[in-house]
C-alpha positions in Angstrom: 0.0 0.0 0.0 2.8 2.4 0.9 4.7 1.4 -2.2 1.7 2.4 -4.4 1.4 5.7 -2.5 5.1 6.6 -3.1 4.8 5.6 -6.8 1.7 7.8 -7.2 3.5 10.8 -5.6 6.5 10.3 -7.7 4.4 10.1 -10.8 2.7 13.4 -9.9 6.0 15.1 -9.2 7.4 14.0 -12.5 4.4 15.2 -14.4 4.6 18.7 -12.7 8.3 18.9 -13.4 7.8 18.0 -17.1 4.9 20.5 -17.5 7.0 23.3 -16.0 9.9 22.5 -18.3 7.6 22.5 -21.3 6.1 25.9 -20.3 9.5 27.4 -19.8 10.7 26.1 -23.2 7.6 27.4 -25.0 7.7 30.8 -23.3 11.3 31.2 -24.3 10.4 30.5 -27.9 7.6 33.0 -27.8 9.8 35.7 -26.4 12.5 35.0 -29.0 10.0 35.2 -31.8 8.8 38.7 -31.0 7.6 41.3 -28.4 4.6 40.7 -26.2 1.4 42.5 -27.2 1.3 46.2 -26.1 -1.3 47.3 -23.6 -3.7 50.1 -24.6 -2.9 53.6 -23.2 -4.8 54.5 -20.1 -4.8 58.2 -21.0 -8.2 59.6 -22.0 -8.1 61.6 -25.3 -9.6 65.1 -24.9 -10.6 67.5 -27.7 -8.5 70.6 -27.3 -7.5 73.9 -28.8 -5.0 76.7 -28.2 -6.1 79.9 -26.5 -5.9 82.5 -29.3 -4.4 85.9 -29.0 -7.2 88.5 -28.9 -6.8 91.0 -31.7 -7.7 94.6 -30.8 -7.7 95.6 -34.4 -10.7 96.4 -36.5 -10.4 96.6 -40.3 -11.8 99.7 -42.0 -12.2 100.5 -45.7 -12.2 104.1 -46.9 -12.8 105.2 -50.5 -10.2 107.6 -51.9 -9.0 109.5 -54.9 -5.5 109.5 -56.4 -3.6 112.8 -56.5 -0.1 113.8 -57.5 2.8 114.1 -55.1 3.1 117.8 -56.2 1.2 119.9 -58.6 1.4 123.5 -59.8 -0.3 125.9 -62.2 2.4 127.7 -64.2 2.1 131.3 -65.4 4.1 134.4 -66.2 4.7 137.2 -63.7 4.8 139.7 -66.5 2.5 140.6 -69.5 3.5 139.7 -73.0 2.9 137.9 -76.3 3.3 134.1 -76.0 5.8 133.0 -78.7 6.9 129.6 -77.4 4.9 126.9 -75.6 6.6 123.5 -75.4 5.1 120.1 -74.5 1.8 118.5 -74.9 -0.6 117.2 -72.3 0.5 113.9 -70.8 4.2 114.3 -71.8 6.9 114.3 -69.1 9.3 117.2 -68.6 12.6 117.4 -66.7 13.5 120.0 -64.1 15.0 123.0 -65.9 13.3 122.3 -69.3 11.9 125.5 -71.0 8.1 125.3 -70.9 7.1 128.6 -72.3 8.5 132.0 -73.5 7.0 135.4 -74.3 8.3 138.1 -76.6 11.5 139.4 -75.0 12.2 142.5 -77.2 10.7 145.2 -75.0 12.1 143.5 -71.8 15.6 143.2 -73.3 15.6 146.8 -74.5 14.6 148.0 -71.0 17.3 145.8 -69.4 20.0 147.1 -71.8 19.0 150.7 -71.1 19.1 150.1 -67.3 22.4 148.3 -67.6 24.0 151.3 -69.5 22.7 153.7 -66.9 24.1 151.5 -64.2 27.6 151.3 -65.8 27.6 155.1 -66.1 26.6 155.6 -62.5 29.2 153.1 -61.4 31.9 154.9 -63.2 30.8 158.3 -61.8 30.7 156.8 -58.3 34.2 155.4 -58.5 35.6 158.8 -59.6 33.6 160.6 -56.8 34.9 158.0 -54.3 38.5 158.7 -55.3 38.0 162.5 -55.1 36.3 162.2 -51.7 39.3 160.3 -50.3 41.5 163.2 -51.5 39.1 165.7 -49.9 38.6 167.4 -53.3 34.7 167.2 -53.1 32.3 167.6 -50.3 30.5 164.8 -48.5 27.2 165.9 -50.0 28.5 165.4 -53.5 29.8 162.0 -52.6 26.5 161.0 -51.1 24.6 162.1 -54.2 26.9 160.1 -56.5 26.5 157.0 -54.3 22.7 157.2 -54.2 22.6 157.5 -58.0 24.8 154.4 -58.3 22.6 152.4 -55.9 19.4 153.5 -57.7 20.9 152.5 -61.1 21.9 149.1 -59.7 18.4 148.5 -58.3 16.8 149.5 -61.6 19.1 147.2 -63.6 18.2 144.3 -61.3 14.5 145.0 -61.7 14.8 145.0 -65.5 16.9 141.8 -65.3 14.2 140.1 -63.3 11.6 141.2 -65.9 13.7 139.7 -68.7 14.2 136.5 -66.8 10.5 136.2 -66.2 9.8 136.0 -69.9 10.9 132.4 -69.7 9.3 129.6 -67.7 11.2 126.4 -66.8 10.0 123.3 -65.1 10.6 123.5 -61.3 10.8 119.7 -61.0 10.4 116.5 -62.9 6.7 116.4 -63.8 4.0 115.6 -66.4 2.1 118.3 -68.2 -1.5 117.7 -67.2 -3.2 120.7 -68.8 -2.6 123.5 -71.3 -4.6 126.7 -70.9 -3.1 128.8 -73.7 -1.6 128.6 -77.2 1.1 130.4 -79.1 0.6 134.0 -80.3 -1.8 134.8 -77.5 -1.3 137.9 -75.3 -0.8 136.6 -71.8 -1.7 138.5 -68.7 0.6 138.2 -65.7 -0.4 135.6 -63.1 -2.7 133.8 -65.7 -2.1 130.0 -65.8 -0.8 128.7 -69.1 0.2 125.1 -68.0 -0.6 122.7 -65.2 2.1 120.2 -64.2 2.0 117.3 -61.7 4.7 115.3 -60.1 3.6 111.7 -60.2 6.8 110.0 -59.2 4.9 109.0 -56.1 1.2 108.4 -55.6 -1.0 109.8 -52.9 -4.5 108.7 -52.2 -6.7 111.1 -50.3 -9.4 109.7 -48.0 -11.9 111.3 -45.7 -12.0 110.4 -42.0 -15.1 111.1 -39.9 -14.7 113.6 -37.1 -15.6 110.8 -34.6 -12.6 108.8 -35.5 -10.3 111.9 -35.6 -11.5 112.9 -32.1 -10.4 109.5 -30.7 -6.9 109.6 -32.3 -7.6 107.6 -35.4 -4.5 108.7 -37.2 -2.2 107.4 -34.4 -4.2 104.2 -34.4 -3.9 103.4 -38.1 -1.7 100.4 -38.7 -1.0 98.0 -41.5 -2.2 100.4 -44.3 -2.9 98.9 -47.8 -4.2 100.5 -51.0 -6.2 98.9 -53.8 -7.0 100.6 -57.1 -10.2 100.2 -59.0 -8.1 99.7 -62.1 -6.7 96.5 -60.6 -8.8 95.1 -57.8 -6.7 91.9 -57.4 -3.7 93.5 -55.7 -3.0 95.6 -52.6 -0.1 97.9 -52.2 1.5 99.0 -48.9 1.1 102.6 -47.9 1.7 105.1 -45.1 0.2 108.3 -43.9 1.9 111.4 -45.3 -0.2 114.2 -43.8 -3.7 115.1 -42.7 -5.8 118.2 -42.4 -7.0 119.6 -39.1 -9.8 121.6 -40.6 -13.0 119.8 -41.3 -15.0 120.0 -44.5 -18.0 122.2 -43.8 -20.3 119.9 -45.8 -19.2 116.4 -45.1 -17.7 117.1 -41.6 -14.7 114.9 -42.5 -10.9 115.4 -42.5 -8.6 114.7 -45.5 -5.9 112.2 -44.9 -3.2 111.6 -47.6 -1.8 108.1 -47.9 1.5 107.8 -49.8 2.8 104.8 -51.7 5.3 103.9 -54.3 4.1 103.9 -57.9 3.5 100.4 -59.2 5.9 99.6 -62.0 3.4 97.6 -64.1 0.3 99.7 -63.5 -0.3 103.3 -64.8 -2.0 105.2 -62.1 -2.9 108.9 -62.7 -4.4 111.6 -60.5 -8.2 111.4 -60.4 -8.4 107.6 -60.4 -10.4 106.0 -57.6 -8.9 103.7 -54.9 -9.7 102.0 -51.6 -7.6 102.3 -48.5 -7.7 99.4 -46.0 -6.3 99.8 -42.6 -6.4 98.1 -39.2 -7.7 100.4 -36.5 -6.1 99.8 -33.1 -8.9 100.2 -30.6 -8.5 101.0 -27.0 -10.1 99.0 -24.2 -11.4 100.8 -21.2 -13.0 99.6 -18.0 -10.8 96.5 -17.5 -7.7 97.0 -15.3 -5.7 94.2 -16.8 -6.8 94.4 -20.5 -7.8 91.4 -22.6 -5.3 88.7 -22.9 -6.8 85.9 -24.9 -10.0 84.6 -26.6 -11.2 81.0 -26.3 -14.3 79.0 -27.4 -17.4 79.4 -25.2 -17.6 75.6 -24.7 -14.2 75.7 -23.0 -15.5 77.7 -20.1 -17.5 76.3 -17.1 -18.7 77.6 -13.8 -17.3 76.2 -10.6 -19.1 75.6 -7.3 -17.9 79.0 -6.1 -19.5 80.7 -9.0 -16.2 81.6 -10.7 -15.3 80.8 -14.3 -12.8 78.0 -15.0 -11.2 76.2 -17.9 -9.1 73.0 -18.1 -5.5 73.3 -19.2 -4.3 70.1 -20.9 -0.6 69.2 -21.0 0.8 68.9 -24.5 2.4 65.5 -23.7 -0.5 64.2 -21.6 -0.9 64.0 -17.9 -3.3 65.4 -15.3 -5.5 68.4 -16.4 -5.2 71.7 -14.5 -8.3 73.5 -13.4 -7.6 77.1 -14.2 -9.6 80.0 -12.8 -10.1 82.8 -15.3 -11.8 86.2 -15.5 -13.9 86.5 -18.6 -15.0 89.5 -20.6 -17.5 89.9 -23.4 -18.9 87.1 -25.7 -18.2 87.7 -29.4 -18.5 85.7 -32.6 -14.9 84.5 -32.1 -15.5 83.3 -28.6 -15.2 84.5 -25.0 -12.5 87.1 -24.2 -10.3 86.2 -21.2 -9.3 89.3 -19.2 -7.1 87.5 -16.6 -5.8 84.0 -15.9 -4.8 82.6 -19.3 -2.0 83.3 -21.7 -2.4 83.0 -25.5 -1.1 79.7 -26.8 -2.2 77.6 -23.8 -3.8 74.3 -24.7 -7.3 73.9 -23.2 -10.1 71.4 -23.3 -13.1 72.1 -25.6 -15.4 69.2 -24.7 -16.3 67.2 -21.6 -15.3 70.1 -19.3 -17.9 69.0 -16.7 -16.7 65.4 -16.5 -13.0 66.1 -16.1 -11.2 65.9 -12.7 -7.7 66.8 -11.6 -7.0 63.1 -10.9 -7.6 61.9 -14.4 -4.9 61.0 -16.9 -5.6 62.7 -20.2 -3.9 63.7 -23.4 -4.8 66.0 -26.4 -6.9 64.2 -29.0 -5.2 63.7 -32.3 -6.4 65.9 -35.1 -9.1 64.2 -37.2 -9.5 61.2 -34.9 -12.5 60.2 -32.8 -13.1 58.2 -29.7 -10.3 56.3 -28.0 -8.4 56.3 -31.3 -7.9 60.0 -30.9 
């Protein structure tokens, strides 16, 4: 009986030993053939977004009209017969080019007579000056000769100026925009005979309402762009050149000139219409800290204390952070955050009422759903 018992026990031990050896051998082969299956991540995927930087800029569009950098109406300062008128409308002229000339005969004769009188008076004065140094003549005779010399010099300069004024030259590089006279006409002084415009640069004049001017609109204009009705596809950068401080009595607006470089492949002339687009930097009042960020409305929830909160989700996953925030106004872009959240912070946009600070979460992958996110 005892022998049977020992035999049975030995058989059981042998079987167990063999089974263990077989399991060890098989396990070794499985580990050698490849890695064990990977367990699913325990982190819960959460839909998130980045807190956006709140823009204080408002885009405004203003209609405008193109005008030249400089313009002038050219006319003579003396009367005379127009004998030369150069250039046609639309043609460029260079600085110093002769634009017009009137008959110089009378002016030249007057100058020649004044010059001869001056030369005689100069010679008399030099002789008188020599005699006065020798005490040959009186001081009165010397003063009379000096006065005659100075009067003759002034008269010659006046006649020289009249002769010079019979010729008009271009004061700067420009384009002739209008002709008001023709050759062989008798021209009155100060009457315009030509209009010229400097179009090396372009200016677009817009009208700003007095409400914007009163709140410092000019200082708040940033990122200025100009679009021409002749080519609506492109926008060109510009900058404010000058502005008026006197309102138009009818429209109650102020003129503002926007300057820009002339496009090389687009012919823009004064009088053409344009549109000026600018970002208006608005000011926020009533909030001591100013607006810091803007986030979706669904990212905000109310805590037991009645305060507003949002969940900050770590970029690499981990425990969410319950962040208290001070919110502002609700707009089409979302809720403005006045305090408590910096732009660029990743926050939860769904399930905000089910999250806790003890959970393990991670940002959901873009385009994924459910646990695959």
